[in-house]
N, C-alpha and C positions, 0 to 999 in steps of 0.2 A: 104490446109494445110498451107498456111502462116496465114492464121486469128490468130491473139493474143486475148485469151480472156483472159479478166483483173483478176487478184486471185484477191480473197476477201481476207482481212487481219483481222484478227481478234487480237485484241489489249488484252495481256495479261499481268493484274497488277501483279508486282510480290512484295512480302515481304520478306526482309531477318533479319533473327533476328541472334544478335549475342551472344555472352557470354559473360557475363561484372564480375570481379572480385567482385564486390560489393554487397552481400549478407546482408547486414546490412542495407541500407536507403530502407523505404517502396516505392511500387512503388506508382504513382500515375494517376490516369484514370483522362485525358483528352477527355474532349465532345464540340466539336468547337459548335457556334451558328451555327443554319441553318437559312439562307434566303433564302424567296423562292422570283424567278425572275417571269417574265412574259413569260420564254423559258424553258420548261422543257424536258430533254435527254428522248428521251423513243427508246425503241429497236425494235421497227417496223420500215420497209422501209418507206419513205417517201410517199405523198399521191400524188396526180394532183395537180400542183399549187404551191408544194412546192420546196423549191433549194435542196432538198438532200442531205441536209446535217443531218440529223437524227435529224433535231428542229423542233420542231413543237408547234406554238404559240399558249397557252391554255388562256383562258379569265378564271378568278376568282374572287371572290368579296371578301372583307373583312369578310362578316360573312362567309367565306368557312374555309377559315384560320385561323380568329382572327387577329385583328390589334396588334402590337406590342403596348406592355404599354409605356405610355410617360415616359420617362426619368427626374426626376427631378433634378433639377441643383442640385450638392451638395454640400450644405452650408458648408464652414470649420470652424464649430463651436470651440472653443476652448476647450480643453479637461479639465475636472473639476480636481482637485488635491487634496489630504487629507492628510494634515499635521499634525502631533503629535506632539503638544511643552508642558511645562511644566516649572514653574518657579521654580527655583534652591531649594525654600522649600517644592514644593509639590513634593510627589510620585508619584503622579498619572498623565497621560497625559490627555491635552486637544485635542480633533479634530477639527482641522480648515480645515472648508473645500472651498477653495479658488474656487469660479464660473467661475473665468476668471486668468489662470496663468500668473498675472504678479504684479508687486508692487501693483499698485490700489488694486488690487484682495486681496492682501496679507493682505495691512492696513485694509480694512473694515474686513475681517473677523478678525484681531485683535482689531478692533473696536468694534464689533459686540460681540466677545466672553467676552472681557473683560471690555466691559461699558467705554471705553476711546473716549472721544468727537473726530470726523475723523479732524477737526481742528486743533487739539492740538498736533499730531502725527505730527513728524518732521522727520527726519535721521533715517533710518533703515537699518542697519549692518549686515553683516554676519560673523561669525568669521569660519574660516576652521577649522577641525582636527589639522593641521599644528600649528595652532592659529594665519594664516594670518588674516585680520580685512580689510572687503571689502565692498565698498557701494553695495546695494543691488538696480538691477534693473532688470528691464522685462527679460532681455536675463538668467539672473542669475537665476529665480523664473520660466522660461518657462523649466529649463534642472531639477528640481525637479521631482524626482519618487514617485507615491503614495508613501503613510505611510513614507517616510523618518522622521527622527526625531530629534527634537532641543529644548534646553535649552533655557527659553527667559528669558530677562532680560531687564525691564521695568524704565529709569531712567527718573525725570524729573529736567529740567531745566529752570527756568524762564518760567515756566509754557505750555512749550512745552516737548514732551515727545521725549527720544531717545530709541528707540528699538534694541536691538542686540540677533539675533539668533545664539547660538551657535550648531555646528553640536556633535549629540551625536555617 
């Protein structure tokens, strides 16, 4: 009568749902990555020689589950930027594709589009809508959005070209 039998406790997983007031936001399905280990949990009791934890070591091969694909290092390639520019006398814009969103990338695109020698392009300025004239640099160009529009002025002084891009 004094013998105590250990009670088998069964673990119950419980999920509680709460109501939300936000009925506008679309729900998102979350699927976590599944990684297989050499230990698998089983619902059957431990066999002889096992530790009784319910864990059983199962051998498996890469052929069985497939090896994970090798992850390639993500190259931080600069994003290409497309700008529309036109001369004051033109009605139609020219498209400038900046292969690199840098000042050098802008100068190369302008040189190619308007047949200007690269070594003859000097200062490059940006004129804001507020009328502020700014020396162009990589930081300014990096923040351009695709399809930004500008009016371009090319002035020659002593064999060098001064370029001014005015925001439209």
